C-alpha positions in Angstrom: 164.2 127.5 140.4 164.4 130.0 137.6 161.6 132.5 137.3 159.8 132.0 134.1 157.0 134.4 135.0 158.6 137.1 133.0 157.9 135.2 129.8 154.4 136.0 128.6 152.5 133.5 126.5 149.2 133.7 124.7 147.0 131.1 123.0 145.0 131.2 119.9 142.8 128.4 118.6 145.7 126.3 117.6 148.9 127.2 119.4 150.5 128.7 122.5 152.7 131.5 121.4 155.4 133.6 123.1 154.4 137.3 123.4 157.3 138.5 125.6 160.6 136.8 126.1 162.8 139.2 128.1 165.6 136.6 128.6 165.8 136.1 124.8 165.7 132.3 125.2 165.6 130.5 121.9 162.1 129.5 120.9 162.3 125.9 119.7 158.7 124.9 119.4 155.1 125.6 120.1 151.9 123.6 119.9 148.4 123.3 121.3 149.3 122.9 124.9 152.6 124.8 125.3 155.6 126.7 123.9 159.2 125.4 124.4 162.3 127.5 124.9 165.9 126.4 125.1 167.3 127.7 128.4 170.8 126.0 128.4 172.8 123.7 126.1 171.0 120.7 127.7 167.7 122.0 129.1 164.5 123.5 127.8 161.4 124.8 129.4 157.8 124.1 128.3 155.3 126.8 129.3 151.7 126.0 129.4 148.6 128.2 129.3 146.7 125.6 131.2 148.2 124.3 134.4 146.3 121.0 134.0 148.3 120.3 130.9 151.5 121.0 132.8 150.5 118.6 135.5 149.5 115.9 132.9 152.8 116.1 131.1 154.8 116.2 134.3 153.0 113.0 135.4 153.9 111.2 132.2 157.6 112.2 132.5 157.7 111.0 136.1 156.1 107.6 135.2 158.5 107.3 132.3 161.6 108.5 134.2 163.5 105.2 133.6 162.8 105.2 129.9 165.5 106.2 127.5 162.9 107.4 125.0 161.7 110.3 127.1 163.3 113.6 128.0 164.5 113.8 131.6 162.4 115.9 133.9 164.5 118.4 136.0 161.9 120.8 137.5 158.3 121.7 137.4 155.9 124.4 138.5 152.3 125.4 138.1 152.6 126.2 134.4 156.0 124.9 133.3 158.3 121.9 133.2 162.1 122.0 132.7 163.3 119.0 130.8 166.2 117.6 128.9 167.0 119.3 125.6 168.4 117.2 122.8 169.5 118.2 119.3 168.8 116.3 116.2 166.2 116.4 113.5 162.6 115.2 113.9 162.0 111.8 112.3 159.8 113.5 109.7 162.7 115.8 108.6 165.2 113.0 108.8 163.2 110.7 106.5 162.9 113.4 103.8 166.6 112.9 103.1 167.4 109.4 104.5 165.7 106.1 104.2 164.1 104.3 107.1 166.5 101.8 108.5 165.8 98.6 110.3 167.4 100.1 113.4 165.0 103.1 113.4 162.0 100.8 112.8 163.1 98.6 115.7 163.5 101.8 117.9 159.9 102.8 117.0 158.7 99.3 117.8 160.5 99.3 121.1 159.1 102.7 122.0 155.5 101.6 121.2 155.9 98.5 123.3 157.3 100.4 126.2 154.6 103.0 126.3 152.0 100.2 126.3 153.8 98.6 129.2 153.8 102.0 131.0 150.1 102.0 130.8 149.7 104.7 128.2 146.3 104.9 126.5 147.8 106.6 123.4 150.0 104.0 121.8 151.1 106.3 119.0 153.4 109.1 118.0 153.7 111.7 115.3 156.9 111.9 113.3 157.4 115.6 114.3 157.5 114.5 117.9 160.1 111.9 117.4 163.7 113.1 117.4 166.8 111.1 116.3 170.3 111.7 117.5 173.6 111.0 115.8 173.6 107.4 116.9 170.1 106.8 115.6 168.5 106.6 119.0 165.0 108.1 119.5 163.6 110.6 121.9 159.8 111.3 121.9 158.2 114.5 123.1 154.7 115.9 123.7 153.0 113.4 126.0 150.3 115.6 127.6 147.5 113.2 126.5 149.3 109.9 126.9 147.0 108.8 129.8 143.8 110.4 128.6 143.4 110.0 124.8 142.8 106.4 123.8 144.5 105.3 120.6 145.5 101.6 120.9 147.2 101.5 117.5 149.8 103.8 116.0 147.5 105.5 113.4 149.4 108.8 113.3 152.8 107.1 113.0 151.4 105.0 110.1 149.9 108.1 108.4 153.2 110.0 108.7 155.3 107.1 107.3 152.8 106.6 104.5 153.0 110.3 103.5 156.8 109.9 103.2 156.6 106.7 101.3 158.3 104.7 104.1 155.3 102.8 105.5 155.7 99.6 103.5 159.4 99.4 104.5 158.4 99.9 108.2 155.7 97.2 108.0 158.2 94.8 106.4 160.8 95.5 109.1 158.1 94.9 111.8 157.1 91.6 110.2 160.8 90.4 110.4 161.4 91.8 113.9 158.1 91.0 115.6 155.7 88.9 113.6 153.2 88.9 116.5 152.9 92.7 116.5 152.7 92.7 112.7 149.7 90.3 112.9 148.0 92.4 115.6 148.3 95.5 113.5 147.3 93.8 110.3 144.2 92.4 111.9 143.1 95.7 113.5 140.4 97.7 111.9 142.4 100.9 112.4 145.5 99.8 110.5 144.3 97.0 108.2 144.0 99.3 105.2 147.7 99.8 105.2 148.5 96.1 104.7 148.3 94.6 101.2 
Protein backbone atom coordinates (compact mmCIF):
# COMPACT_ATOMS: atom_id res chain seq x y z
CA UNK A 1 0.00 0.00 0.00
CA UNK A 2 1.26 3.40 -0.92
CA UNK A 3 0.92 6.11 1.71
CA UNK A 4 -1.49 8.75 0.50
CA UNK A 5 -1.57 10.52 3.88
CA UNK A 6 0.98 13.07 2.65
CA UNK A 7 -1.59 14.36 0.18
CA UNK A 8 -3.74 16.94 1.94
CA UNK A 9 -7.26 17.61 0.75
CA UNK A 10 -9.86 20.18 1.70
CA UNK A 11 -13.51 20.58 0.93
CA UNK A 12 -15.57 23.65 0.16
CA UNK A 13 -19.32 23.64 -0.35
CA UNK A 14 -19.04 22.07 -3.81
CA UNK A 15 -15.75 20.18 -4.24
CA UNK A 16 -12.93 18.30 -2.60
CA UNK A 17 -9.66 20.02 -3.52
CA UNK A 18 -5.99 19.10 -3.29
CA UNK A 19 -4.14 21.45 -0.93
CA UNK A 20 -0.77 19.67 -0.86
CA UNK A 21 0.51 17.10 -3.33
CA UNK A 22 4.15 16.36 -2.36
CA UNK A 23 4.40 13.46 -4.84
CA UNK A 24 3.28 15.75 -7.68
CA UNK A 25 0.73 13.26 -8.93
CA UNK A 26 -1.34 14.59 -11.81
CA UNK A 27 -4.73 15.83 -10.61
CA UNK A 28 -7.29 14.45 -13.04
CA UNK A 29 -10.56 15.40 -11.38
CA UNK A 30 -12.40 16.52 -8.31
CA UNK A 31 -16.00 16.61 -7.24
CA UNK A 32 -18.36 16.68 -4.30
CA UNK A 33 -17.06 13.49 -2.66
CA UNK A 34 -13.41 13.23 -3.70
CA UNK A 35 -10.38 14.28 -5.69
CA UNK A 36 -8.67 11.95 -8.17
CA UNK A 37 -4.96 11.77 -8.96
CA UNK A 38 -3.18 9.66 -11.56
CA UNK A 39 -0.50 7.60 -9.77
CA UNK A 40 0.71 5.39 -12.65
CA UNK A 41 -0.07 4.87 -16.34
CA UNK A 42 -2.94 2.51 -15.47
CA UNK A 43 -3.98 3.51 -11.93
CA UNK A 44 -5.47 6.46 -10.11
CA UNK A 45 -6.39 7.17 -6.52
CA UNK A 46 -9.56 8.86 -5.33
CA UNK A 47 -9.21 10.62 -1.98
CA UNK A 48 -12.30 11.31 0.08
CA UNK A 49 -12.87 13.85 2.82
CA UNK A 50 -15.59 11.59 4.26
CA UNK A 51 -14.63 7.94 4.88
CA UNK A 52 -18.29 6.91 4.51
CA UNK A 53 -18.14 8.01 0.85
CA UNK A 54 -14.97 5.94 0.35
CA UNK A 55 -16.72 2.88 1.78
CA UNK A 56 -19.81 3.47 -0.35
CA UNK A 57 -17.87 3.71 -3.61
CA UNK A 58 -15.64 0.77 -2.70
CA UNK A 59 -18.77 -1.31 -2.12
CA UNK A 60 -20.16 -0.37 -5.54
CA UNK A 61 -16.90 -1.29 -7.29
CA UNK A 62 -16.80 -4.63 -5.48
CA UNK A 63 -20.41 -5.42 -6.44
CA UNK A 64 -19.67 -4.44 -10.06
CA UNK A 65 -16.25 -6.11 -10.23
CA UNK A 66 -17.30 -8.37 -13.12
CA UNK A 67 -18.70 -5.51 -15.19
CA UNK A 68 -16.69 -4.09 -18.07
CA UNK A 69 -18.29 -0.68 -17.54
CA UNK A 70 -16.62 -0.03 -14.17
CA UNK A 71 -13.01 0.69 -13.28
CA UNK A 72 -11.20 -2.18 -11.59
CA UNK A 73 -10.65 -1.77 -7.86
CA UNK A 74 -7.06 -2.46 -6.78
CA UNK A 75 -6.82 -1.22 -3.21
CA UNK A 76 -8.78 0.70 -0.61
CA UNK A 77 -8.27 2.38 2.73
CA UNK A 78 -10.18 4.49 5.18
CA UNK A 79 -10.34 7.53 2.90
CA UNK A 80 -9.11 6.33 -0.50
CA UNK A 81 -9.57 3.81 -3.28
CA UNK A 82 -7.03 2.90 -5.95
CA UNK A 83 -8.70 1.98 -9.20
CA UNK A 84 -8.10 1.55 -12.89
CA UNK A 85 -7.17 4.66 -14.84
CA UNK A 86 -8.33 4.86 -18.43
CA UNK A 87 -7.73 7.55 -20.99
CA UNK A 88 -10.20 8.93 -23.44
CA UNK A 89 -12.61 11.83 -23.52
CA UNK A 90 -15.76 12.06 -21.48
CA UNK A 91 -18.85 11.35 -23.53
CA UNK A 92 -19.86 15.00 -23.16
CA UNK A 93 -16.59 16.17 -24.75
CA UNK A 94 -16.70 13.44 -27.39
CA UNK A 95 -20.20 14.44 -28.50
CA UNK A 96 -19.15 18.05 -29.00
CA UNK A 97 -17.10 16.96 -32.00
CA UNK A 98 -18.63 13.61 -33.00
CA UNK A 99 -22.18 12.42 -33.55
CA UNK A 100 -23.82 9.84 -31.35
CA UNK A 101 -23.52 6.42 -32.99
CA UNK A 102 -25.78 3.42 -32.63
CA UNK A 103 -22.85 1.60 -31.00
CA UNK A 104 -22.53 4.22 -28.25
CA UNK A 105 -26.30 4.34 -27.78
CA UNK A 106 -26.28 0.55 -27.38
CA UNK A 107 -23.38 0.78 -24.90
CA UNK A 108 -25.35 3.30 -22.82
CA UNK A 109 -28.42 1.09 -22.91
CA UNK A 110 -26.40 -1.99 -21.89
CA UNK A 111 -24.84 -0.03 -19.02
CA UNK A 112 -28.22 1.14 -17.72
CA UNK A 113 -29.63 -2.39 -17.89
CA UNK A 114 -26.60 -3.82 -16.14
CA UNK A 115 -26.70 -1.40 -13.21
CA UNK A 116 -30.38 -2.17 -12.75
CA UNK A 117 -29.53 -5.88 -12.64
CA UNK A 118 -26.80 -5.14 -10.09
CA UNK A 119 -29.43 -3.60 -7.81
CA UNK A 120 -28.47 0.05 -8.17
CA UNK A 121 -31.09 2.57 -7.07
CA UNK A 122 -29.64 5.26 -9.34
CA UNK A 123 -30.26 4.07 -12.91
CA UNK A 124 -28.61 7.07 -14.51
CA UNK A 125 -25.28 8.65 -15.41
CA UNK A 126 -23.98 12.08 -16.29
CA UNK A 127 -22.12 12.57 -19.57
CA UNK A 128 -19.03 13.85 -17.74
CA UNK A 129 -18.83 10.57 -15.81
CA UNK A 130 -18.92 8.40 -18.95
CA UNK A 131 -15.61 7.89 -20.76
CA UNK A 132 -15.12 6.45 -24.20
CA UNK A 133 -12.01 4.62 -25.36
CA UNK A 134 -10.57 4.35 -28.87
CA UNK A 135 -12.77 1.31 -29.61
CA UNK A 136 -15.94 3.12 -28.56
CA UNK A 137 -16.34 1.17 -25.32
CA UNK A 138 -17.62 2.95 -22.23
CA UNK A 139 -16.35 3.18 -18.66
CA UNK A 140 -18.43 5.00 -16.07
CA UNK A 141 -17.12 6.60 -12.89
CA UNK A 142 -18.45 8.29 -9.74
CA UNK A 143 -20.72 5.69 -8.16
CA UNK A 144 -20.77 6.84 -4.52
CA UNK A 145 -24.55 7.16 -4.41
CA UNK A 146 -25.46 4.22 -6.64
CA UNK A 147 -27.16 2.31 -3.82
CA UNK A 148 -28.52 5.27 -1.85
CA UNK A 149 -30.00 7.86 -4.23
CA UNK A 150 -33.10 6.65 -6.00
CA UNK A 151 -33.39 7.61 -9.66
CA UNK A 152 -35.19 4.86 -11.58
CA UNK A 153 -34.91 6.64 -14.93
CA UNK A 154 -31.87 8.20 -16.69
CA UNK A 155 -32.93 11.81 -16.22
CA UNK A 156 -29.38 13.29 -16.12
CA UNK A 157 -28.35 11.27 -19.18
CA UNK A 158 -31.38 12.57 -21.09
CA UNK A 159 -30.69 16.16 -19.99
CA UNK A 160 -27.05 15.93 -21.07
CA UNK A 161 -27.88 14.44 -24.46
CA UNK A 162 -30.65 17.01 -24.94
CA UNK A 163 -28.26 19.88 -24.20
CA UNK A 164 -25.95 18.59 -26.96
CA UNK A 165 -28.77 18.05 -29.46
CA UNK A 166 -28.25 14.26 -29.46
CA UNK A 167 -31.27 13.09 -27.47
CA UNK A 168 -33.66 12.49 -30.38
CA UNK A 169 -31.02 10.36 -32.07
CA UNK A 170 -30.48 8.38 -28.84
CA UNK A 171 -34.22 7.83 -28.40
CA UNK A 172 -34.53 6.59 -31.99
CA UNK A 173 -31.63 4.20 -31.52
CA UNK A 174 -33.22 2.87 -28.32
CA UNK A 175 -36.54 2.41 -30.12
CA UNK A 176 -34.78 0.24 -32.73
CA UNK A 177 -32.56 -1.64 -30.27
CA UNK A 178 -34.99 -2.24 -27.40
CA UNK A 179 -38.58 -1.20 -28.01
CA UNK A 180 -39.64 -2.41 -24.57
CA UNK A 181 -37.21 -0.01 -22.85
CA UNK A 182 -38.26 2.74 -25.24
CA UNK A 183 -41.91 2.31 -24.18
CA UNK A 184 -41.04 2.18 -20.47
CA UNK A 185 -39.16 5.47 -20.77
CA UNK A 186 -41.82 7.06 -22.98
CA UNK A 187 -44.56 6.20 -20.46
CA UNK A 188 -42.63 7.39 -17.40
CA UNK A 189 -43.56 10.74 -15.87
CA UNK A 190 -39.86 11.56 -15.49
CA UNK A 191 -38.93 11.21 -19.17
CA UNK A 192 -42.20 11.52 -21.11
CA UNK A 193 -41.60 15.20 -21.93
CA UNK A 194 -38.62 14.20 -24.09
CA UNK A 195 -40.76 12.08 -26.38
CA UNK A 196 -42.77 13.70 -29.18
